[in-house]
C-alpha positions in Angstrom: 107.6 147.6 -35.6 109.4 149.1 -38.6 109.2 152.9 -38.8 108.0 154.0 -42.3 107.6 157.7 -43.1 106.3 159.5 -46.2 108.2 162.7 -46.9 106.6 165.4 -49.1 108.8 168.3 -50.1 107.4 171.2 -52.2 108.3 174.7 -53.3 110.1 176.6 -56.1 112.0 174.2 -58.3 115.8 174.7 -58.1 118.9 172.6 -58.7 120.1 170.5 -55.8 116.8 169.9 -53.8 116.7 166.2 -54.3 120.4 165.9 -53.8 120.3 167.8 -50.5 117.4 165.8 -49.1 118.8 162.4 -50.0 122.3 163.3 -48.7 120.7 163.8 -45.2 118.9 160.5 -45.6 122.1 158.8 -46.7 123.8 160.0 -43.5 121.3 158.0 -41.4 121.5 154.9 -43.8 117.8 155.2 -44.6 116.2 152.8 -47.1 114.2 154.5 -49.9 111.0 152.4 -50.5 109.5 154.7 -53.2 110.3 158.0 -54.7 108.5 160.3 -57.2 109.0 163.9 -58.4 107.0 166.3 -60.6 107.5 169.9 -61.6 104.5 172.0 -62.7 105.1 175.6 -63.7 108.4 175.7 -61.8 106.8 174.3 -58.6 108.5 171.1 -57.4 106.7 168.3 -55.5 109.0 165.5 -54.3 107.7 162.5 -52.4 110.0 159.9 -50.7 108.8 156.9 -48.8 111.5 155.9 -46.3 112.2 153.1 -43.9 114.1 154.2 -40.8 116.8 151.6 -39.9 116.5 150.0 -36.5 119.9 151.5 -35.6 118.6 155.0 -36.1 115.8 157.2 -34.7 113.4 159.3 -36.8 113.7 162.5 -34.6 117.2 163.6 -35.7 116.3 162.7 -39.3 113.2 164.8 -39.3 115.0 167.7 -37.5 117.7 167.8 -40.1 115.2 167.7 -42.9 113.2 170.6 -41.4 116.4 172.7 -41.1 117.5 171.9 -44.7 114.0 172.6 -46.1 113.8 175.9 -44.3 117.2 176.9 -45.6 116.1 176.1 -49.2 112.8 177.9 -48.7 110.9 174.7 -49.2 108.0 173.1 -47.3 108.3 169.6 -45.9 105.6 167.3 -44.5 106.0 164.0 -42.7 103.4 161.3 -42.6 103.9 158.0 -40.7 102.8 154.9 -42.6 101.5 151.8 -40.8 103.5 148.7 -41.6 100.3 146.7 -42.5 99.2 149.5 -44.8 102.6 149.4 -46.5 102.5 145.6 -47.0 99.0 146.0 -48.5 100.3 148.6 -50.9 103.2 146.2 -51.9 100.7 143.4 -52.7 98.7 145.8 -54.9 101.7 146.0 -57.4 100.4 142.8 -59.0 97.2 144.5 -60.2 96.8 145.1 -64.0 97.9 148.5 -65.3 96.5 150.5 -68.1 97.2 153.8 -69.8 94.5 156.3 -70.6 95.6 158.9 -73.2 93.6 162.1 -73.6 94.2 163.9 -76.9 92.7 167.3 -77.9 93.6 170.6 -79.5 93.5 172.0 -75.9 92.8 170.1 -72.7 90.2 171.6 -70.4 89.2 170.8 -66.8 86.0 169.4 -68.1 87.9 166.8 -70.3 90.0 165.7 -67.3 86.9 165.6 -65.0 85.0 163.3 -67.3 88.0 161.0 -68.0 88.8 160.6 -64.3 85.2 160.2 -63.3 84.8 157.2 -65.7 88.0 155.7 -64.4 87.0 156.1 -60.8 83.5 154.6 -61.4 85.2 151.5 -62.9 87.5 151.0 -59.9 90.7 152.3 -61.6 93.1 154.2 -59.4 95.4 156.9 -60.9 99.0 156.5 -60.1 100.5 159.1 -62.3 99.5 161.9 -64.7 101.9 163.2 -67.3 101.6 165.8 -70.0 103.2 164.4 -73.2 102.6 167.4 -75.4 104.6 170.6 -75.4 103.7 173.8 -73.7 101.0 175.9 -75.3 101.0 179.7 -75.5 97.9 181.5 -74.2 97.6 183.1 -77.6 97.3 179.8 -79.4 93.9 179.2 -80.9 92.4 175.7 -80.3 91.1 175.7 -83.8 94.7 175.7 -85.2 96.8 172.6 -85.4 97.7 172.6 -81.8 98.3 169.2 -80.1 97.6 168.6 -76.4 98.0 165.3 -74.7 97.7 164.1 -71.1 98.5 160.5 -70.1 97.1 158.8 -67.0 98.7 155.6 -65.6 96.0 153.7 -63.8 95.9 150.4 -61.9 93.0 148.0 -61.1 90.6 146.0 -63.2 87.2 147.1 -64.4 84.4 144.6 -64.0 83.3 145.3 -67.6 86.0 146.4 -70.0 83.6 146.6 -73.0 81.4 149.0 -71.0 84.4 151.0 -69.9 85.6 151.4 -73.5 82.1 152.3 -74.6 81.9 155.1 -72.0 85.3 156.4 -73.1 84.2 156.3 -76.8 80.9 158.1 -76.0 82.8 160.8 -73.9 85.3 161.3 -76.7 82.5 162.0 -79.1 80.6 164.3 -76.8 83.7 166.3 -75.9 85.3 166.3 -79.4 88.5 164.7 -78.0 90.2 161.4 -78.4 90.5 159.0 -75.5 92.6 155.9 -75.8 92.6 153.0 -73.3 95.3 150.3 -73.5 97.1 147.8 -71.4 100.4 149.0 -70.1 102.6 146.1 -70.9 106.1 145.4 -72.4 104.6 145.4 -75.9 103.3 149.0 -75.6 106.9 150.2 -75.2 108.3 147.8 -77.8 106.3 148.2 -81.1 108.5 147.7 -84.2 106.3 147.8 -87.2 103.6 150.3 -88.3 101.3 149.6 -91.3 99.0 152.2 -92.9 96.0 152.3 -95.1 96.6 155.0 -97.8 93.4 156.6 -99.0 91.8 158.9 -96.4 94.5 157.8 -94.0 97.9 158.9 -95.3 96.3 161.2 -97.9 93.1 163.2 -97.5 91.5 161.7 -100.6 90.3 158.5 -102.2 92.5 158.1 -105.3 89.9 156.1 -107.2 87.5 159.0 -106.8 90.1 161.4 -108.2 90.7 159.2 -111.2 86.9 158.9 -111.7 86.6 162.7 -111.9 89.2 162.6 -114.6 87.2 159.9 -116.4 83.9 161.8 -116.0 82.3 159.1 -113.7 83.0 160.8 -110.4 79.5 160.7 -108.9 79.0 157.1 -109.8 82.2 155.9 -108.3 81.8 158.1 -105.1 78.5 156.4 -104.4 80.0 153.0 -104.6 83.1 154.1 -102.5 80.9 155.5 -99.7 78.8 152.3 -99.6 82.0 150.2 -99.4 83.5 152.4 -96.6 80.3 151.9 -94.6 80.6 148.2 -95.1 77.4 147.9 -97.1 79.1 146.3 -100.2 81.7 143.6 -100.4 85.0 145.3 -101.0 86.1 143.1 -104.0 82.8 143.6 -105.8 82.7 147.3 -105.2 86.4 147.6 -106.2 85.8 145.8 -109.5 82.8 147.9 -110.3 84.6 151.1 -109.6 87.7 150.1 -111.6 85.5 149.0 -114.4 84.1 152.6 -114.7 87.7 153.8 -115.4 88.0 151.9 -118.6 89.4 154.1 -121.4 91.1 156.6 -119.1 94.3 158.0 -120.4 97.1 156.7 -118.1 99.0 160.1 -118.4 96.6 161.6 -115.8 98.0 159.4 -113.0 101.0 161.6 -112.7 99.0 164.8 -112.3 96.6 163.2 -109.8 99.5 161.9 -107.7 101.0 165.4 -107.7 97.9 167.0 -106.2 97.0 164.5 -103.5 96.9 166.3 -100.2 98.9 164.7 -97.3 97.0 164.1 -94.1 98.0 166.4 -91.2 100.9 164.9 -89.3 101.7 162.2 -91.8 105.1 163.4 -92.8 106.1 164.1 -89.2 104.9 160.7 -88.0 106.7 158.7 -90.6 109.9 160.6 -90.3 110.0 160.1 -86.6 109.1 156.5 -86.7 112.0 155.9 -89.2 114.4 157.9 -86.9 113.3 155.7 -84.0 114.0 152.5 -85.9 110.4 151.4 -86.8 109.6 149.7 -90.0 106.7 151.2 -92.0 104.4 149.8 -94.7 101.5 150.9 -96.8 98.8 148.2 -97.1 96.3 149.8 -99.5 93.2 148.8 -101.3 94.2 151.6 -103.7 96.8 151.5 -106.5 100.5 150.8 -106.5 101.3 153.8 -108.6 100.2 156.2 -105.9 101.5 154.1 -103.0 104.9 154.0 -104.6 104.7 157.8 -105.0 104.2 158.1 -101.3 107.0 155.6 -100.7 109.4 157.7 -102.7 108.3 160.8 -100.8 108.2 159.6 -97.2 110.5 156.5 -97.3 108.2 153.6 -96.5 109.9 150.2 -96.2 107.1 148.2 -97.8 104.3 148.8 -100.2 101.4 146.5 -101.1 98.5 147.7 -103.2 96.5 146.9 -106.4 98.1 147.0 -109.8 96.0 149.0 -112.2 96.0 147.3 -115.7 97.2 149.7 -118.4 97.6 148.7 -122.1 99.0 151.1 -124.7 98.7 154.0 -122.3 95.0 153.4 -121.5 93.4 152.0 -118.4 91.6 148.7 -119.2 89.2 148.8 -116.3 90.9 145.7 -114.8 93.5 145.0 -112.1 96.2 142.5 -112.2 97.0 140.1 -109.4 95.3 139.5 -106.1 93.0 142.3 -104.9 94.3 143.8 -101.6 91.1 143.7 -99.6 90.6 143.5 -95.8 91.6 139.9 -95.4 94.6 140.4 -97.6 95.7 143.3 -95.5 95.6 141.2 -92.4 97.5 138.4 -94.1 100.2 140.9 -95.3 100.5 142.2 -91.7 101.1 138.7 -90.5 103.7 138.1 -93.2 105.5 141.3 -92.4 105.6 140.5 -88.7 107.2 137.1 -89.5 109.6 138.7 -92.0 110.7 141.3 -89.3 110.9 138.6 -86.6 108.4 140.2 -84.3 105.1 139.2 -82.8 101.8 140.8 -83.9 101.7 142.4 -80.4 104.6 144.5 -81.6 102.7 145.9 -84.6 100.5 149.0 -85.1 97.9 149.2 -87.8 96.2 152.4 -88.9 93.2 152.8 -91.2 89.8 154.4 -91.7 87.5 152.0 -93.6 85.6 148.8 -93.0 88.2 146.9 -95.1 90.9 147.9 -92.5 89.1 146.2 -89.6 90.7 142.8 -90.1 94.3 144.2 -89.8 93.2 146.6 -87.0 91.8 143.7 -85.0 95.0 141.6 -85.1 97.6 144.3 -84.6 98.9 144.9 -81.1 97.7 148.5 -81.5 94.9 149.0 -84.0 93.9 152.6 -84.6 90.9 153.8 -86.5 91.9 157.2 -87.9 89.2 159.8 -88.7 87.1 156.7 -89.4 83.4 156.1 -90.0 81.3 155.3 -86.8 81.2 151.6 -87.5 85.0 151.4 -87.7 85.6 153.6 -84.6 83.3 151.4 -82.6 85.0 148.2 -83.7 88.6 149.3 -83.4 90.7 149.1 -80.3 91.6 152.8 -80.4 90.5 155.8 -82.4 91.9 159.2 -83.3 89.7 161.8 -84.9 90.7 165.1 -83.3 94.5 165.3 -84.0 96.6 164.5 -87.0 98.4 161.2 -87.6 101.4 162.3 -85.5 99.1 162.0 -82.5 99.8 158.3 -82.8 103.2 159.0 -81.2 101.4 159.9 -77.9 99.7 156.4 -77.9 103.2 154.8 -77.8 104.3 157.0 -74.9 106.4 159.6 -76.7 106.6 163.2 -75.5 107.0 166.1 -77.8 110.4 166.8 -76.5 111.4 163.1 -77.1 110.2 163.0 -80.7 110.9 166.6 -81.5 107.5 167.1 -83.1 
């Protein structure tokens, strides 16, 4: 029988602990089968699963480890592992893996209790828990723009994935947090293109509503916009009706409207970090090119696709030129950009808030409904409503210290 032992070393974190322990093991030519280490509030927990070689005995190894741990003021625990149990553990590595991401202004025990309870009831075993967000001061108010994120790496397969996702969505709504659940595969760590809707996603406004206010038809256009966002009216029809109400508007107001558009929380931070990390970015908007290009100049998007507002002699005609960028067109553009960049759709991320964003959200490797209407949140793969746009970085595994948020 092979001798397998799980070593657990804990105590105050200090330099040299792992080095000292593994040097002793190296002296006995021990095989390391698994190793993991975590530090929480300067307290170290180090676990090492070892196989004692046939040429050695465990007693001298454990003795030397005890002496060294005592000298470093650390605690050490030994647990023998049955060979059959070990082999069963090895076979379990083929199970599917998923990532659960909990996002909030502040994470509470209640949040974690609910998330882990849902995971457990669906047969998911937690392998690792990691805090991705930076440290929060006790003086920080959760109502400010704090960001808190905990990531759970889980294995196993739920019998009903749709029910699992539904429970996470319900819990997120009840707790006023965001909970993302996605497969942990090579694509999650290798996204290359991120496309965004513009109105109510990158900016906290609907541009056509702002133009309507200038034209004195704000209320009429807002009613049509809301109905379209809820999916109650065909986008092309609603768009033509709204643009038609702008007929006669002086085109000079476009500049002043563009200047006052409020950026969504985290938009500038997200785009700048995506660019620094080598991602390509695009705006796929059912709005207007004038305003999308304004954002492109400000934030540095690589691609912009939107509707061209027809202007003749400095006056809006109430028409648009070219093909309307609706939901189907956004999905087609996403496919075209993926081909142009030489990547698969699994390597793309799409972000939007309206019903006309669902086609692109559904085909992207990671589709995110951002501060979206209930219908869109329920239909999208993932949803973020609590944090700003830079919370998307957590969904692709970045820590605050990695992305320098």
